[in-house]
C-alpha positions in Angstrom: 25.8 25.8 7.4 25.8 26.8 3.7 28.8 27.1 1.5 30.1 30.7 0.8 29.1 32.1 -2.5 31.9 31.5 -5.0 33.6 34.6 -6.5 32.4 35.4 -10.0 34.7 35.3 -13.0 36.8 38.3 -13.9 34.8 40.4 -16.4 35.7 40.1 -20.1 36.2 43.1 -22.2 33.3 43.9 -24.5 33.4 41.9 -27.7 34.6 43.6 -30.9 31.1 44.2 -32.3 30.0 46.2 -29.2 30.6 49.9 -29.2 30.4 51.6 -25.9 27.5 54.0 -25.2 27.7 57.4 -23.6 25.6 55.9 -20.8 28.1 54.8 -18.1 25.5 52.6 -16.4 25.2 50.4 -19.5 29.0 50.3 -19.7 29.3 49.3 -16.1 26.7 46.5 -16.6 28.7 45.3 -19.6 31.9 45.2 -17.7 30.4 43.4 -14.6 31.2 39.8 -14.1 28.4 37.3 -14.9 28.0 34.6 -12.3 28.5 31.1 -13.7 25.5 28.9 -13.4 27.6 26.2 -11.8 28.5 28.7 -9.1 24.9 29.1 -8.0 24.1 26.4 -5.4 21.2 24.0 -5.8 18.4 23.9 -3.2 19.3 21.7 -0.2 18.9 18.0 -1.0 16.5 17.6 1.9 14.2 20.3 0.5 10.9 19.1 -0.9 8.5 21.9 -2.0 4.9 21.7 -0.9 1.9 22.6 -3.1 0.3 26.0 -2.3 -2.9 24.3 -1.1 -0.9 22.4 1.5 1.0 25.4 2.6 -2.2 27.5 2.9 -3.7 24.7 5.0 -0.9 24.5 7.5 0.8 27.9 7.5 -0.5 31.2 8.8 0.7 33.8 6.4 2.2 37.0 7.8 1.5 40.2 5.9 4.6 42.2 5.0 3.7 45.2 7.3 3.3 42.8 10.3 6.6 41.0 9.9 8.6 43.6 11.8 6.1 43.6 14.7 6.3 39.8 14.8 10.1 39.8 14.9 10.0 42.4 17.7 7.6 40.3 19.7 9.8 37.2 19.2 12.8 39.2 20.5 10.8 40.2 23.6 9.8 36.6 24.2 13.4 35.5 24.2 14.6 38.4 26.4 12.3 37.5 29.4 11.2 33.9 29.3 10.3 33.9 33.0 7.8 36.7 32.5 6.4 34.9 29.5 5.7 31.8 31.6 4.1 33.8 34.3 1.9 35.7 31.8 0.8 32.7 29.6 1.2 29.8 32.0 1.1 26.4 30.2 0.3 28.1 26.9 3.6 29.9 26.8 5.6 28.9 23.7 8.9 27.2 24.1 11.5 29.9 24.1 14.1 27.6 22.4 11.7 27.0 19.5 11.0 30.7 19.2 14.8 31.4 19.1 15.4 28.7 16.5 12.5 30.0 14.3 13.7 33.6 14.7 17.2 32.7 13.6 15.8 30.8 10.6 13.6 33.8 9.6 16.6 36.1 9.8 18.9 33.8 7.8 16.3 33.0 5.1 15.5 36.8 4.9 19.2 37.6 4.3 19.4 34.8 1.7 16.4 36.1 -0.1 17.7 39.6 -0.2 21.0 38.4 -1.7 19.2 36.2 -4.2 16.9 38.9 -5.3 19.8 41.3 -5.8 21.6 38.6 -7.9 18.5 38.0 -9.9 18.1 41.7 -10.7 21.8 42.1 -11.6 21.7 39.0 -13.8 18.5 40.1 -15.6 20.1 43.5 -16.4 23.3 41.7 -17.7 21.1 39.5 -19.8 19.2 42.4 -21.3 22.3 44.4 -22.1 23.9 41.3 -23.7 20.9 40.7 -25.8 20.8 44.4 -27.0 23.4 44.2 -29.7 21.8 41.1 -31.2 18.5 42.8 -31.4 20.0 45.9 -32.9 21.8 43.9 -35.5 18.6 42.1 -36.4 16.8 45.4 -36.7 19.6 46.8 -38.9 19.7 43.8 -41.3 17.6 44.0 -44.4 15.6 40.8 -43.5 15.4 41.3 -39.8 16.1 38.2 -37.7 13.8 35.9 -39.7 15.0 34.5 -43.0 11.4 34.5 -44.2 10.7 38.2 -43.4 9.1 40.0 -46.3 8.5 43.4 -44.7 11.0 46.1 -44.0 12.1 45.9 -40.3 11.4 48.9 -38.1 14.0 51.6 -37.9 16.6 51.2 -35.2 15.4 54.4 -33.6 12.0 52.8 -32.9 13.5 49.9 -31.0 14.5 49.9 -27.3 18.0 49.2 -28.4 18.4 52.2 -30.6 21.2 53.6 -28.5 23.5 50.6 -29.1 25.8 51.2 -32.0 27.3 48.4 -34.0 30.3 48.9 -36.3 29.8 48.4 -40.0 31.2 45.1 -41.3 
């Protein structure tokens, strides 16, 4: 059984150099708690990844549209194991194995959904946090590089033109 996901830190107020935007979605992302890297669990110690060639050799891949049908078939197998034995004889799969695999598929699917949501949220938090830095570079006479010799593009031409930084 895996450990429950630790609670994220309480969100910090935006720093003094960040002005809020009229867009409430950006403000909500700024105010949301960032998950500490130490709070994200490592893969299980017993996990050893396999090269894609090895996986392709030993695993039959199931296309996304077929996964629900496969899950439904596994559920049916577990509901009536006697009929399965009558229909398939000695070639009938072990219902215990089907049950264990089905539970593993469900658990890993739920884990993947949570991880993907966490990745998307963290990417947006990262992008919003980078925005003021990019805007301040665009606003400075030399851009972000101390060797820049050209005039940086106007702030309106950048993807961060909506972020406002107070004058120093």
